[in-house]
N, C-alpha and C positions, 0 to 999 in steps of 0.2 A: 399508489404506494411506492415509496422510494426504494431504490437499490441501496443496500447497506453493504459497505465494503470495510472490513476490519483489517487493520495493519498492526500486527502484534510482534513482540519479540521476547526472548528469554533473557536478553541482556541489552545494555545500551551500546551505542557506537556502531550500529550496523546499518544506519541509513533509513530508519523507520519513517521519520518525519519527511525525509527527502522523497520517499516512495509515495507517501500520502499526498504531497504537493503535486507530484507528477500526475497521479490519478485524478485529483481534483481539477487541475488546470486543463487536462486533455478532455475530460467530460464537459467542462464549462465551455470549451471551444466547439463542441460538436453541434451539428445542425445549425450553424450560424449563430452560435452562442445562446441558444434557447433553453439550455439545460440549467436549472437552478441547483447549485452545488454548495455543500457546506462541509467543512472539516470540524469534527468534534475533537478538541484537544483535551485528552483525558489525563494529561500530565500537567495539572494546573500549577504545580510548584515551579516548573521550568517554563511552561507556556511557549515552547519553541515555535509551534505552528502559528500561535497567536501573534507573536512578535514578527514572524515572517509576513503575516497579513498586513501588519502595520507598515512594514517597509514597502510592501507592494503598493499600498495606497499612497504612501509618500512619494514614490517614484512614478506613479501614474501608470502602473502596469495593468493591462487588460488581458483577458476578461476578469471582472471582479469575482473574488472568491471569499465567501464569508467564513470566518473561523470564530468559534466560541469555546471557551473553557467550560468543562463539565466535571463536577466532582464524581458523578456516578454514570456509568454507561447506560443504565436504564432510562435516565432522563434524555440522553442523546437519542436513544432508540425511539422513544416516544416522539421526539421532535422531528424524526426522520420523515414522518408523513407530510411535513410542510415543504419538502424538497424532492427533486428528482433523484439526487444522489447524496447520501450521507457517508462520509469517510470517517471512520473511527480511528483516531490516532492514539493507540494504547500507550500505557505506561512503559518505560524502558526496561521492564522486567516482567516476568510472568506473575500474575496475582490471581485472586479469585475473580477479578473483573475480566481477566483474559478469556476465561471460559464463557462468561456471559456474552462477551463480544463475539466469540466463535459461534455460539448457538444462534445468535440473532443475525449474523452476517450472511449475505448471499455468497460472498467469497471472503476467505481469510488469507491474507498475504503475509508471509513470514520472510522478511529480508534477512540475508546472511552474507557475511564475507566468505572468503575462500579458505581461510585457515581452519583447522580442526577445532580450535578454540571457539569459532563461530558456528561451524557446521554442526558439531555434535549437540550443542544446546538447541539449535534450530530444529533439528530432527527430533530431539526429545520432546520439544514443545508440540510439534506436529502430531507425534504419536500419542501424546497425552490428550490433545484435543480430539483425535479420532477415537480414542478409548472412551471418551466422555460424550459420544454421540454427535460429534461434528463430522458430517459426511466427508470421507476422504477426498472425494472429487471436488469439494469446495475449498480445499487447501492448496495453495500454490507458493512455492519458494521463489524469491527474487534475489538474484546475485547483485550485491551492492558493495560499494567502496572496495572494489577489486583493484589489484595491481596491474602492472603493464604486461604480465606474462599471459599470453593466450593459452599456453599449455596448462598453467595453474588454473585458469578459469575452466578449461575443458575438464581437468581432473576433478574440480569441485562439482561441476555439472554431472559428471559421471557418478560421483559419490551420491549425489542427491537422486539421480535417476534410479539408482538401485533400491531406494526406499519405497518406490511405487507411488510417491506423491508427484504432482505436477511440478514442473520447473519452468518458469517464465523464460521466453526468449530474451536475448540481449543481456546486457549487464551495465551497471553504472560504475565506471572506473573512477578512481581518485584523480580528479582533474581540477586545476586552478579555475577553469572556466565554470565548472559546476559550483564551486564555492563562491565565485564572484556572482553568479546568477542568484544564488541564495541571498547574498548580501544586498542585492538589488530588489529582492522580493519576487524573483522569477523562479519558475520550476526548471528542472534539468532538461526539459524539452524546449526551453525558451532561450537558450544561449545564443551567442553570435556564431556558433560553429555547427553547420548542418550535420556533420558526421556524428557529433555528440548528441544532437537532437534526435537523429535517427535511431541511435542505440536506445535512448530513453523511450521513444515511441514504439520500438519493437517490443520492449517490456510491457508497455501499456496495452499493446495489441494482444499479447498473450494473456494478460489479466482479463481483458474483455472476453477472450475466447473461453476462459474458465467460467466467467460469469454467464455467458450465453449457454454453455453446456449445463451448468447448474440450473439455470432458468428453465431450460427445456425439460430437464428431469423433473423439476417441481411442477411444471404444467402437466406433464404426463401423469404424475401422481394425483393431481387434482381431478383430472378426467377419469382416472380409474376409480377414484372414490365416489 
């Protein structure tokens, strides 16, 4: 059975698809490229991740990552059994589908910027998911599209820490190299700059840690039952 990772947001412009591609590309590279990974692009009107996959193919970037557009998350969730990892790239706003993604996912990632205009909706979404039976330990914030100020990032991280939800290590700052990588069909961990790749992989590592913790808890519940 696949790991399902949902990446959702309350608003657009917070780097949701960027985080999806990071997760997918790093999983696809694990264990010598033996993981079969797919991104379900649930925003079929914009198809941002699907177009990124086309650029990836055109530029010959490996490992290969499949992306398919889905009208409904239920269909993507059913299809997840055919892969090791299914990354659900949610719509750029909270909908009834967002809760379906949250309930099905092993981990729910909520990208957010550092401004209160981004932080407040992100926290509201996390609380709404938790109030609707998405386990709090399966929800993790990811700081994305941040500025150059380390103090601002630290302040945003402190704001999120106080909510009691997990916050992924690292951050994805606004960088030309990240945008260029996307144009070439690369993930933010595949740039020409090791320091930027390390930031991205630190975030991925924290998301994996959240997944492992949630998986351990699920296993214990099964044994108890």
